[in-house]
ROPADREN-825205 format. One line per field, with one value per residue (C-alpha): x, y, z; residue in one letter; residue number from 1. Coordinates in pm, 1 decimal. Layout:
xx (X/...)
yy (Y/...)
zz (Z/...)
r (a/...)
k (NUM/...)
//
This chain:
xx (10668.6/10998.9/10884.0/10571.9/10539.0/10221.8/10079.9/9811.3/9673.7/9569.8/9857.4/9786.0/10090.5/10376.7/10661.8/11023.0/11329.9/11706.5/12025.1/12010.2/12055.7/12070.5/11830.1/11518.2/11524.8/11407.9/11041.2/10861.9/10511.4/10284.0/10002.0/9851.4/10136.9/10405.0/10658.0/10829.5/11114.4/11239.8/11526.3/11449.4/11502.0/11241.6/11458.4/11305.4/11563.8/11346.6/11036.5/10961.4/10662.4/10617.8/10381.2/10183.4/9847.7/9680.1/9721.3/9962.6/9776.2/10067.1/10444.8/10757.5/11118.3/11418.6/11751.3/11739.0/11441.2/11088.9/10794.3/10470.8/10122.9/9797.0/9474.7/9589.6/9935.2/10275.9/10586.6/10944.0/11178.1/11553.0/11722.3/11396.7/11406.8/11119.4/11263.3/10973.5/10597.5/10318.4/9942.3/9744.9/9410.0/9261.6/9299.1/9634.9/9596.2/9961.3/10317.1/10651.5/10989.9/11202.6/11525.5/11799.2/12079.9/11938.3/11797.8/11944.6/11787.9/11449.8/11152.2/10826.3/10517.1/10169.4/9866.3/9566.9/9193.3/9126.8/9272.5/9613.8/9971.5/10154.5/10533.1/10710.2/11047.5/11121.1/10810.3/10696.0/10474.4/10680.4/10384.2/10064.1/9993.5/9634.4/9548.8/9225.4/9087.3/9147.8/9490.4/9494.4/9841.4/10188.5/10482.3/10823.0/10843.7/11074.9/11114.3/11381.6/11202.2/11348.9/11679.7/11658.5/11469.8/11172.1/10908.3/10618.4/10316.0/9977.2/9644.5/9309.0/8986.0/8800.9/9034.4/9283.9/9661.4/9914.1/10277.2/10405.3/10753.7/10836.8/11052.8/11213.3/10946.9/10657.1/10538.6/10508.0/10232.5/10384.2/10082.2/9744.3/9538.7/9165.4/8933.0/8745.5/8633.7/8493.8/8715.9/8719.2/8955.7/9330.1/9457.8/9811.8/10088.9/10417.2/10695.7/10818.8/10936.4/10668.5/10694.5/11073.1/11155.0/11414.2/11179.8/10986.1/10610.3/10341.0/10119.7/9787.5/9543.1/9184.0/8927.9/8685.6/8927.5/9088.2/9463.7/9619.3/9961.4/10089.9/10405.5/10575.6/10608.4/10890.6/10744.4/10751.6/10372.2/10185.5/10010.0/9765.4/9893.2/9707.3/9427.8/9282.1/8962.2/8879.1/8578.8/8757.5/8944.8/9315.9/9483.8/9843.7/10023.7/10392.2/10601.0/10870.5/10976.0/10794.7/10641.2/10840.3/11210.8/11272.2/10912.6/10797.2/10477.3/10237.8/10146.0/9817.3/9652.8/9278.1/9063.2/8931.2/9287.6/9345.1/9694.5/9723.2/9974.0/9948.8/10236.7/10409.3/10461.3/10259.7/10049.3/9905.4/10126.8/10052.6/10009.0/10209.3/10179.3/10434.9/10368.8/10435.2/10561.6/10415.4/10657.8/10732.2/10754.0/10411.0/10262.6/10406.5/10257.6/9914.3/9926.3/10029.5/9746.2/9495.1/9621.6/9598.7/9249.2/9137.2/9275.3/9094.9/8766.0/8800.3/8870.9/8563.3/8347.8/8475.3/8413.0/8060.4/7986.2/8119.9/7904.8/7589.3/7652.5/7712.2/7411.6/7176.8/7303.2/7102.9/7387.8/7418.8/7436.2/7297.4/7541.7/7530.5/7847.5/8011.8/8166.1/8398.4/8268.9/8483.1/8257.6/8311.6/8074.3/8263.4/8151.2/8233.5/8282.7/8272.5/7905.3/7783.1/7697.1/7797.9/7952.7/7862.4/8086.3/8032.9/8273.2/8268.5/8510.2/8223.9/7963.9/7680.0/7322.9/7132.6/7151.4/6848.6/6866.1/6634.4/6636.5/6427.3/6510.1/6454.9/6745.7/6805.6/6975.6/7189.2/7289.6/7632.0/7767.5/7974.7/7674.5/7527.8/7287.2/6910.4/6735.9/6372.5/6188.7/5925.5/5640.8/5736.9/5534.1/5710.1/5473.9/5627.9/5981.2/6048.2/6139.6/6342.1/6320.2/6531.6/6672.2/6978.9/7002.6/7355.5/7470.5/7664.2/8007.8/7966.5/8170.2/8158.9/7871.8/7899.0/7604.8/7566.4/7338.8/7240.5/7089.0/6902.2/7065.6/6851.5/6697.1/6896.9/6864.9/7015.5/7072.9/7077.9/7219.0/7114.5/7383.7/7315.3/7594.4/7553.5/7650.1/7482.9/7314.8/7163.1/7271.2/7256.5/7455.0/7333.1/7551.8/7437.2/7548.5/7447.5/7295.7/7400.1/7213.1/7493.3/7591.4/7703.6/7978.7/8344.9/8649.1/8867.7/9143.0/9056.4/8779.9/8721.4/8671.8/8570.7/8236.4/7932.3/7862.4/7602.0/7698.7/7538.7/7665.0/7580.2/7660.5/7581.8/7704.9/7856.0/8205.6/8423.5/8376.8/7996.5/7985.7/8233.7/7998.7/7711.9/7917.2/8018.8/7647.0/7593.1/7894.2/8100.7/8480.1/8522.6/8752.9/8582.6/8848.2/8796.3/9081.1/9342.9/9372.2/9139.2/8957.7/8900.7/8843.9/8719.2/8628.5/8388.7/8268.2/7944.7/7997.1/7660.7/7659.3/8027.4/7928.1/8150.5/8121.4/8358.3/8319.9/8504.8/8419.8/8548.7/8404.9/8084.2/8086.4/8052.8/8056.6/7950.1/7991.1/7855.5/7761.5/7454.7/7180.8/7020.2/7332.8/7306.6/6936.3/7001.4/7280.9/7060.8/6775.5/6992.0/7218.2/6915.8/6763.5/7089.7/7129.4/6768.5/6837.2/7123.8/6903.6/7151.4/7014.6/7152.2/7177.4/7138.8/7217.0/7227.4/7401.2/7231.2/7404.3/7145.0/7407.7/7457.8/7118.1/7182.5/7538.5/7408.0/7145.7/7422.8/7608.9/7292.9/7199.9/7435.6/7303.0/6942.4/7023.4/7177.0/6871.1/6636.1/6832.7/6829.1/6450.6/6405.8/6620.0/6410.0/6091.7/6210.6/6321.3/5975.9/5961.2/6304.4/6193.2/5886.5/6102.9/6350.7/6070.5/5914.0/6253.0/6286.8/5941.4/6036.2)
yy (-11376.7/-11235.0/-11221.8/-11179.6/-10997.7/-11026.0/-10771.8/-10803.2/-10460.7/-10304.8/-10138.1/-9771.5/-9680.2/-9849.3/-9619.7/-9655.7/-9504.5/-9512.8/-9312.5/-8944.8/-8915.5/-9294.2/-9569.1/-9605.9/-9981.6/-10008.6/-10073.5/-9890.2/-9984.2/-9819.5/-9958.2/-9761.2/-9558.1/-9813.7/-9808.0/-10123.2/-10134.4/-10416.8/-10469.0/-10555.9/-10924.0/-10909.8/-10886.0/-10662.0/-10417.7/-10164.2/-10158.0/-9813.0/-9696.9/-9323.5/-9281.7/-9028.4/-8912.8/-9018.4/-9322.4/-9259.2/-9175.6/-9058.3/-9092.5/-8990.5/-9106.3/-8886.6/-9038.1/-9087.1/-8851.0/-8987.4/-8751.7/-8893.8/-8739.6/-8828.0/-8647.5/-8313.0/-8378.2/-8369.8/-8519.5/-8533.3/-8803.2/-8810.5/-9140.7/-9235.7/-8921.8/-8673.5/-8334.9/-8133.8/-8110.2/-7913.8/-7905.0/-7833.4/-7651.0/-7896.9/-8260.5/-8364.7/-8580.4/-8632.0/-8524.9/-8508.8/-8345.3/-8156.6/-8351.0/-8273.6/-8311.1/-8015.3/-7805.4/-7669.9/-7888.6/-8056.6/-7875.9/-8065.7/-7990.7/-8085.8/-8133.7/-8017.8/-8059.6/-7682.8/-7643.7/-7540.7/-7669.0/-7582.0/-7545.7/-7595.9/-7498.7/-7698.0/-7678.2/-7347.5/-7266.3/-7097.5/-7010.2/-7143.3/-7189.8/-7212.9/-7475.7/-7508.0/-7807.2/-8019.1/-8179.3/-8557.3/-8661.0/-8505.9/-8616.9/-8468.0/-8354.5/-8587.5/-8792.8/-8544.3/-8208.7/-8075.6/-7899.3/-7700.6/-7968.1/-7739.7/-7853.7/-8062.0/-8214.2/-8228.6/-8393.7/-8283.0/-8457.9/-8286.9/-8432.9/-8149.2/-8183.5/-7903.4/-7815.3/-7568.9/-7432.8/-7400.5/-7089.1/-6957.1/-6694.9/-6736.1/-7021.7/-7005.9/-7182.5/-7334.8/-7497.2/-7654.7/-7915.6/-7847.1/-8145.6/-8082.1/-8445.0/-8462.3/-8749.2/-8858.9/-8739.7/-8797.6/-9071.7/-9132.5/-8979.6/-9106.6/-8997.6/-9249.4/-9235.4/-9463.0/-9303.8/-9368.0/-9014.2/-8946.1/-8724.9/-8848.6/-8864.2/-8797.6/-9091.7/-9009.1/-9247.5/-9139.6/-9281.4/-9347.0/-9598.3/-9361.1/-9393.0/-9104.5/-9045.6/-8691.0/-8594.9/-8254.3/-8014.0/-7768.1/-7524.7/-7799.0/-7808.3/-8142.6/-8272.2/-8563.1/-8873.6/-9184.9/-9293.4/-9621.2/-9682.5/-9965.7/-10010.4/-9970.2/-9695.4/-9673.7/-9659.0/-9678.3/-9637.2/-9692.5/-9722.7/-9985.1/-10305.7/-10594.7/-10864.1/-10860.4/-10763.0/-10464.3/-10338.2/-10050.9/-10101.7/-9907.3/-10119.1/-10027.7/-10142.0/-10106.3/-10066.6/-10424.3/-10561.0/-10620.3/-10559.8/-10515.8/-10370.8/-10166.3/-10257.5/-10105.3/-10456.6/-10547.4/-10840.5/-10917.7/-11037.3/-11074.1/-11438.9/-11553.1/-11856.0/-12054.2/-12248.4/-12043.0/-12236.3/-12114.3/-11956.5/-12211.2/-11936.4/-11800.9/-12152.1/-12215.6/-11887.1/-11976.8/-12324.4/-12181.3/-11927.5/-12199.2/-12412.3/-12121.6/-12036.6/-12397.2/-12403.0/-12078.5/-12206.8/-12526.3/-12324.0/-12105.7/-12413.6/-12580.9/-12268.2/-12232.5/-12594.4/-12543.0/-12231.9/-12412.7/-12696.9/-12462.1/-12244.0/-12545.2/-12690.8/-12657.3/-12475.2/-12209.2/-11849.2/-11571.7/-11285.8/-10992.1/-10987.3/-10645.7/-10525.6/-10227.8/-9933.7/-9664.8/-9360.9/-8995.4/-8700.4/-8421.3/-8073.7/-7986.6/-7612.6/-7619.1/-7720.4/-7660.2/-8025.5/-8304.4/-8631.4/-8933.4/-9231.7/-9569.7/-9860.1/-10212.1/-10502.8/-10725.6/-10659.7/-10418.5/-10547.9/-10221.8/-9884.2/-9703.6/-9325.3/-9149.9/-8780.4/-8561.0/-8248.9/-8173.4/-8295.5/-8322.2/-8634.4/-8537.9/-8763.7/-8930.5/-9071.4/-9341.5/-9465.4/-9779.9/-9861.1/-9858.5/-9599.9/-9611.9/-9348.2/-9428.0/-9204.1/-9005.9/-8799.6/-8475.7/-8448.7/-8768.3/-8635.7/-8813.6/-8585.4/-8844.2/-9222.7/-9366.6/-9714.6/-9790.0/-10149.8/-10228.7/-10451.0/-10770.9/-10735.5/-10361.3/-10270.1/-9890.2/-9646.4/-9270.4/-9031.3/-8654.9/-8455.9/-8089.5/-7935.2/-7610.5/-7372.5/-7291.3/-7640.0/-7880.8/-8236.6/-8580.5/-8799.8/-9171.9/-9445.9/-9807.6/-10026.1/-10394.8/-10612.5/-10939.3/-11157.4/-11431.8/-11393.3/-11066.2/-10767.4/-10389.7/-10098.4/-9741.1/-9437.0/-9085.9/-8760.4/-8420.9/-8166.4/-7838.5/-7504.6/-7343.6/-7666.7/-7500.5/-7291.9/-7395.2/-7278.9/-6999.5/-6791.8/-6447.4/-6190.2/-5904.7/-5595.1/-5380.4/-5558.8/-5419.7/-5653.3/-5703.4/-5773.2/-5997.8/-5965.0/-6209.9/-6146.9/-6364.7/-6603.4/-6861.7/-7006.4/-7017.7/-7396.0/-7356.8/-7108.0/-7327.8/-7625.5/-7409.6/-7315.4/-7679.6/-7757.3/-7478.4/-7495.4/-7769.0/-7809.0/-7686.8/-7879.0/-8065.5/-7945.0/-7594.3/-7366.2/-7271.4/-6908.1/-6643.4/-6591.6/-6774.6/-6657.8/-6849.9/-6739.9/-6909.6/-6861.8/-6980.9/-7236.3/-7138.1/-6755.6/-6669.3/-6459.9/-6460.4/-6505.6/-6407.8/-6558.0/-6415.4/-6534.2/-6550.7/-6609.7/-6405.8/-6252.9/-6366.9/-6144.2/-6261.1/-6057.6/-6142.8/-5965.3/-6191.6/-6096.1/-6441.5/-6599.4/-6366.4/-6451.8/-6828.8/-6794.0/-6585.5/-6839.0/-7146.6/-6997.9/-6866.6/-7216.1/-7374.7/-7118.0/-7174.8/-7549.8/-7465.7/-7209.3/-6933.4/-6580.9/-6396.3/-6024.5/-6001.7/-5690.4/-5624.1/-5383.6/-5412.4/-5252.8/-5155.7/-5173.0/-5545.3/-5633.0/-5494.2/-5630.6/-5984.7/-5950.9/-5848.7/-6169.8/-6379.2/-6211.4/-6413.2/-6739.7/-6628.5/-6524.9/-6865.7/-7047.5/-6827.2/-6897.9/-7268.7/-7262.4/-7092.9/-7361.6/-7635.4/-7476.2/-7506.9/-7872.1/-8004.3/-7766.7/-7884.2/-8246.9/-8173.7/-7996.2/-8284.2/-8541.1/-8335.8/-8316.4/-8694.2/-8751.2/-8539.4)
zz (12408.1/12545.0/12908.8/13118.6/13450.6/13656.9/13900.3/14165.9/14066.8/13738.3/13551.5/13479.9/13267.9/13080.2/12966.5/12852.2/13014.0/12978.6/12997.7/12898.8/12523.4/12487.2/12384.8/12597.2/12662.5/13023.1/13094.4/13377.7/13493.6/13749.5/13961.8/14246.9/14394.7/14305.5/14019.8/13890.5/13638.1/13416.5/13175.6/12813.5/12903.5/13179.9/13491.6/13758.9/13893.3/14077.8/14296.9/14433.5/14637.7/14581.3/14881.8/14678.4/14813.7/14485.5/14257.6/13970.5/13647.4/13428.9/13449.6/13255.0/13293.6/13208.9/13314.2/13691.8/13727.9/13761.4/13705.3/13847.7/13848.1/14017.4/13933.0/14078.0/14228.0/14054.3/14216.6/14091.1/14223.4/14164.8/14247.8/14427.3/14646.8/14640.5/14539.2/14387.7/14437.0/14268.1/14332.7/14015.3/14005.2/13754.6/13654.2/13502.9/13190.1/13090.4/13171.4/12994.9/13038.3/12787.9/12715.4/12968.9/12714.6/12516.8/12801.7/13121.9/13391.0/13426.4/13265.5/13331.7/13119.3/13245.6/13018.8/13224.5/13172.3/13181.3/12825.6/12955.5/12938.7/13260.9/13247.4/13580.8/13719.2/14031.0/14248.9/14097.9/13800.9/13528.8/13302.9/13146.3/12775.1/12651.0/12387.0/12182.0/12374.7/12686.4/12617.9/12663.7/12543.7/12505.7/12289.6/12206.6/11844.8/11654.9/11977.4/12092.0/12109.2/11785.5/11732.8/12058.2/12253.9/12324.7/12071.9/12201.8/12029.5/12199.5/12123.2/12263.1/12363.1/12075.1/11810.0/11752.8/11723.4/11761.0/11822.3/12079.6/12136.4/12506.9/12541.4/12857.9/12935.8/12691.8/12467.0/12090.1/11895.6/11580.5/11413.3/11486.1/11298.2/11311.3/11343.7/11018.9/10973.9/11328.6/11441.9/11804.7/12074.2/12040.0/12272.5/12143.0/11928.4/11786.7/11549.5/11291.3/10929.1/10783.2/10435.9/10413.6/10297.0/10566.6/10773.1/11075.0/11018.2/11277.5/11380.3/11549.4/11720.1/11796.9/12036.1/11747.9/11592.7/11342.1/11273.1/11077.5/10923.1/10861.1/10672.6/10689.0/10396.6/10329.8/10583.9/10853.5/10862.9/10871.6/10559.5/10575.9/10394.4/10506.0/10737.0/10858.8/11053.3/11291.3/11519.3/11853.8/12037.4/11958.1/12300.3/12175.5/11842.0/11760.8/11445.7/11390.8/11215.9/11384.1/11164.1/10839.5/10828.9/10603.7/10612.5/10834.8/11031.9/11252.7/11556.1/11727.4/12049.4/12111.0/12421.6/12392.4/12391.4/12021.1/11881.0/11504.1/11259.3/10939.7/10710.4/10408.5/10267.3/9956.7/10072.5/9726.8/9442.4/9073.5/8967.1/8663.4/8435.0/8633.8/8953.5/9269.0/9569.4/9898.3/10142.3/10415.9/10679.9/10585.2/10585.4/10932.4/11060.3/10921.1/11074.8/11413.6/11402.9/11313.5/11601.1/11849.4/11725.4/11771.7/12127.3/12213.2/12072.9/12278.6/12596.3/12535.0/12475.6/12795.1/13004.5/12864.6/12953.7/13307.6/13346.9/13229.2/13473.5/13767.6/13678.7/13676.2/14003.7/14326.7/14501.3/14230.7/14354.4/14135.7/14075.7/13837.9/13624.8/13611.1/13286.9/13232.4/13028.2/12867.9/12838.5/12748.1/12744.8/12564.8/12456.0/12092.5/12064.9/11682.0/11656.9/12016.1/12076.4/12312.3/12196.1/12407.4/12331.0/12497.4/12449.0/12590.6/12573.1/12453.6/12179.0/12262.9/12236.3/12289.2/12462.6/12603.6/12652.8/12898.3/12985.2/13213.6/13006.3/12634.8/12419.7/12044.8/11908.4/11607.9/11319.2/11332.9/11005.9/11177.0/11376.2/11216.0/11501.1/11445.1/11663.5/11770.8/11973.1/12234.1/12341.8/12651.3/12894.4/13002.1/13300.3/13437.7/13388.6/13057.5/12768.8/12577.7/12541.2/12259.2/12199.6/11986.7/11862.5/11750.6/11467.8/11535.4/11699.4/11765.2/12072.7/12041.8/11989.4/11941.4/11982.5/11940.4/12167.2/12185.1/12496.1/12566.1/12811.5/13111.8/13121.3/13332.0/13454.7/13391.5/13087.2/13167.7/12944.2/13008.4/12847.9/12776.1/12631.0/12441.1/12736.2/12935.6/13176.5/13056.9/13262.3/13232.1/13370.0/13406.1/13341.0/13433.7/13270.2/13413.2/13173.1/13334.3/13320.6/13114.1/12939.1/12612.8/12777.9/12766.6/12962.6/12828.2/12982.2/12846.4/12894.4/12649.2/12867.2/12567.0/12529.0/12712.6/13002.4/13273.1/13633.6/13895.7/14254.1/14532.5/14897.9/15195.5/15461.4/15228.4/15198.9/14888.9/14872.9/14873.6/14585.6/14394.9/14434.0/14299.6/13993.1/13946.1/13926.2/13667.5/13434.6/13264.1/13265.5/13623.5/13861.7/14144.9/14387.0/14528.1/14408.4/14664.5/14772.2/14909.3/14576.4/14248.5/13891.7/13586.2/13233.9/12992.7/12635.7/12478.0/12199.7/12051.6/12061.0/12128.6/12430.6/12739.1/13114.9/13395.5/13745.3/14046.2/14395.6/14749.3/15092.6/15127.7/14775.8/14414.5/14103.5/13756.0/13436.1/13092.1/12769.4/12746.5/12991.6/12950.2/13100.6/13401.0/13439.5/13433.1/13689.5/13918.7/13911.6/13965.0/14232.9/14423.1/14428.4/14542.5/14821.3/14930.2/14961.1/15199.2/15380.0/15297.4/15257.2/14952.9/14889.1/14509.2/14303.7/13928.2/13697.3/13356.7/13058.9/12795.7/12519.7/12582.1/12429.5/12076.6/12105.3/12168.2/11893.3/11653.1/11737.2/11688.7/11357.0/11127.2/11271.9/11217.4/10860.2/10793.0/10931.1/10726.8/10407.9/10490.3/10539.0/10199.1/10034.1/10194.6/10056.6/9696.0/9725.3/9625.2/9327.0/9209.1/9239.2/9022.2/8762.0/8749.6/8708.5/8423.6/8252.2/8288.8/8131.5/7829.8)
r (n/v/f/q/a/s/s/s/q/r/l/t/r/v/v/l/g/g/q/i/g/g/v/r/e/r/i/f/t/t/n/g/t/e/v/n/a/y/t/k/k/g/k/k/f/l/t/f/n/t/n/m/s/e/p/i/q/s/v/y/i/e/g/t/d/l/l/a/c/g/n/f/v/f/n/q/y/q/d/c/k/d/i/n/y/f/l/c/n/d/k/i/n/d/v/l/c/l/p/i/d/k/r/n/g/i/t/p/v/l/a/c/q/d/r/v/l/r/v/l/q/g/s/e/l/l/y/e/a/e/v/p/g/p/p/t/v/l/e/l/n/g/n/n/g/g/e/d/g/n/e/i/l/y/g/t/s/d/g/r/v/g/m/m/q/i/e/t/l/v/p/s/h/r/w/e/l/a/n/e/k/r/h/g/g/v/l/c/l/d/n/y/d/i/t/s/d/g/v/l/d/l/l/v/g/h/d/d/g/q/v/e/v/y/s/y/n/e/a/d/e/p/v/h/r/y/s/y/s/c/n/e/s/i/t/s/v/k/g/g/v/v/g/s/p/g/y/d/e/i/v/c/c/t/y/a/g/w/v/f/a/l/t/t/e/h/l/t/k/e/a/g/p/q/l/v/i/a/d/t/v/a/v/a/k/i/n/n/l/k/s/e/l/g/d/l/q/k/k/v/s/d/e/r/e/k/y/q/q/s/a/n/s/k/t/a/v/s/a/v/p/l/f/p/i/s/d/k/f/v/l/n/k/d/d/a/s/y/t/l/s/l/e/l/q/s/p/i/d/n/i/l/l/q/s/d/v/p/l/d/l/l/d/v/e/k/n/s/a/v/v/s/y/s/a/s/n/p/e/e/g/n/f/l/l/a/t/y/r/c/q/a/n/t/t/r/l/e/l/k/i/r/s/i/e/g/q/y/g/t/l/q/a/y/i/t/p/q/t/q/p/k/t/c/q/v/k/q/y/p/i/k/p/l/s/l/h/h/r/t/h/a/f/n/e/s/r/p/h/n/t/l/t/l/k/g/q/f/s/q/a/e/v/h/s/w/l/l/f/c/l/p/e/l/p/e/r/t/p/a/g/e/s/a/n/f/q/f/a/s/t/f/l/d/t/q/l/d/c/t/y/r/k/g/e/a/v/f/r/s/d/n/i/s/t/i/s/i/l/k/d/v/l/s/k/e/a/t/k/k/k/i/r/l/d/i/s/y/d/v/n/e/e/s/i/p/h/t/l/t/m/i/h/p/k/l/e/y/q/l/l/l/a/k/k/v/q/i/i/d/a/l/k/v/c/s/s/m/f/y/l/k)
k (1/2/3/4/5/6/7/8/9/10/11/12/13/14/15/16/17/18/19/20/21/22/23/24/25/26/27/28/29/30/31/32/33/34/35/36/37/38/39/40/41/42/43/44/45/46/47/48/49/50/51/52/53/54/55/56/57/58/59/60/61/62/63/64/65/66/67/68/69/70/71/72/73/74/75/76/77/78/79/80/81/82/83/84/85/86/87/88/89/90/91/92/93/94/95/96/97/98/99/100/101/102/103/104/105/106/107/108/109/110/111/112/113/114/115/116/117/118/119/120/121/122/123/124/125/126/127/128/129/130/131/132/133/134/135/136/137/138/139/140/141/142/143/144/145/146/147/148/149/150/151/152/153/154/155/156/157/158/159/160/161/162/163/164/165/166/167/168/169/170/171/172/173/174/175/176/177/178/179/180/181/182/183/184/185/186/187/188/189/190/191/192/193/194/195/196/197/198/199/200/201/202/203/204/205/206/207/208/209/210/211/212/213/214/215/216/217/218/219/220/221/222/223/224/225/226/227/228/229/230/231/232/233/234/235/236/237/238/239/240/241/242/243/244/245/246/247/248/249/250/251/252/253/254/255/256/257/258/259/260/261/262/263/264/265/266/267/268/269/270/271/272/273/274/275/276/277/278/279/280/281/282/283/284/285/286/287/288/289/290/291/292/293/294/295/296/297/298/299/300/301/302/303/304/305/306/307/308/309/310/311/312/313/314/315/316/317/318/319/320/321/322/323/324/325/326/327/328/329/330/331/332/333/334/335/336/337/338/339/340/341/342/343/344/345/346/347/348/349/350/351/352/353/354/355/356/357/358/359/360/361/362/363/364/365/366/367/368/369/370/371/372/373/374/375/376/377/378/379/380/381/382/383/384/385/386/387/388/389/390/391/392/393/394/395/396/397/398/399/400/401/402/403/404/405/406/407/408/409/410/411/412/413/414/415/416/417/418/419/420/421/422/423/424/425/426/427/428/429/430/431/432/433/434/435/436/437/438/439/440/441/442/443/444/445/446/447/448/449/450/451/452/453/454/455/456/457/458/459/460/461/462/463/464/465/466/467/468/469/470/471/472/473/474/475/476/477/478/479/480/481/482/483/484/485/486/487/488/489/490/491/492/493/494/495/496/497/498/499/500/501/502/503/504/505/506/507/508/509/510/511/512/513/514/515/516/517/518/519/520/521/522/523/524/525/526/527/528/529/530/531/532/533/534/535/536/537/538/539/540/541/542/543/544/545/546/547/548/549/550/551/552/553/554/555/556/557/558/559/560/561/562/563/564/565/566/567/568/569/570/571/572/573/574/575/576/577/578/579/580/581/582)
//
């Protein structure tokens, strides 16, 4: 332990900073709207209150410049003076800056929830670059942005990794890694030469506990080399020499607080005929670990005894212990399903799922829990009742769910950990009317499309709240300006939807007439609740129906072929058994 600094509030970020082009050896922490800085020996040399309107969620240090982001707000401080400000239309997940020593001035890059990287110049938006999924983390390629300092790596919530080159006017996509093995979302990235070939490798940490190592081929494209799987989310990953001098290691931190390392050192040695004397350093480490483990066990035993005594006393007060839950409900556009991941810091006993709309639970290979279904009565609002009983020491559970568009309601998860006294927390997840649509930033005008127009005495904020009820991946904040425009694509049918609205008018265009019908029904109900009269008009394009059927046809053909294959399974089993008898 080099030093320890305590804070009265929860730390949201820990990053490194230093002189431009030099070694990053200063430690910056954030809690609330405050930034604290320490030297590598633990001496605090800065306490700075940013006075931001939102708590700091992400931060980046470049020389004397501090880039801080809340959920929607970006601020740039130079020598602790606020010099630039930007209000984003959607949630900001991460921020970085291109290196000043290779670029002309500060160039901030924001990773936003609406599947976009926003490049800023001062307080103005330079341009937007669309990425295949909601970006969750950003990292400079090679830790310095490459030869020109304009290459950045990004990871998305649906498990993809890519590289983008930030040019002066337009971005350039270099490469993208598809999530073929259906790993969890990317939470952290790092560059380190773990293979000792003279070229930095790419280290990737996923929220399903997967750690991956990629090397680069002659075309500078990543090639998978190694992977390791643990049972907890990887919140941070870094390469370095930590435990054994001369051996490179990958140090990982998990959601539950574990820190472990993957080493290149050979931990097993071949035994020979001669007596091998144990390494005194290794023996000392083992003895220290045993001593620490014994102390921890004694502390746990003492605390349990204190709790039992206080619980049985006459003055005991009953209180429900709260426990933190890391949960995600993410749409997968590859297979048109939702991934629900639930993670606790203590082992999970069981999870009960209840839904008031029809849902399909899909198989997940990594899920070792035992599921049991209970009889449910749809007339009472129960379409799904399922219980997952987890194995011992399971702290994370991942489920896959598929919904039916047009049917909307709420999915509830009752989470019970293996703690005493027994307690349960409920998490709710909305199943939206157009739940299988995801955000895009393009609309194909050449397709035949139907139009729905709504007019009435409603504000822009009201129609935005109606759309927020209907569609996923929309920002909770109403967009600034007199009008707003959003595009969506169906993950199931590949159809598209364009939404344009302002005060008193909303126009929706789609090549799928079913999408228009669902929107009309839901928006009419929402307007009726507000006692707002709507003037509804349609423009139906007859060509859109055969167009949509053409898009559905390959999926129907695949299902028909699959059904035929299922029919001959029994016959193949009989043939194989007859061959065995011969």
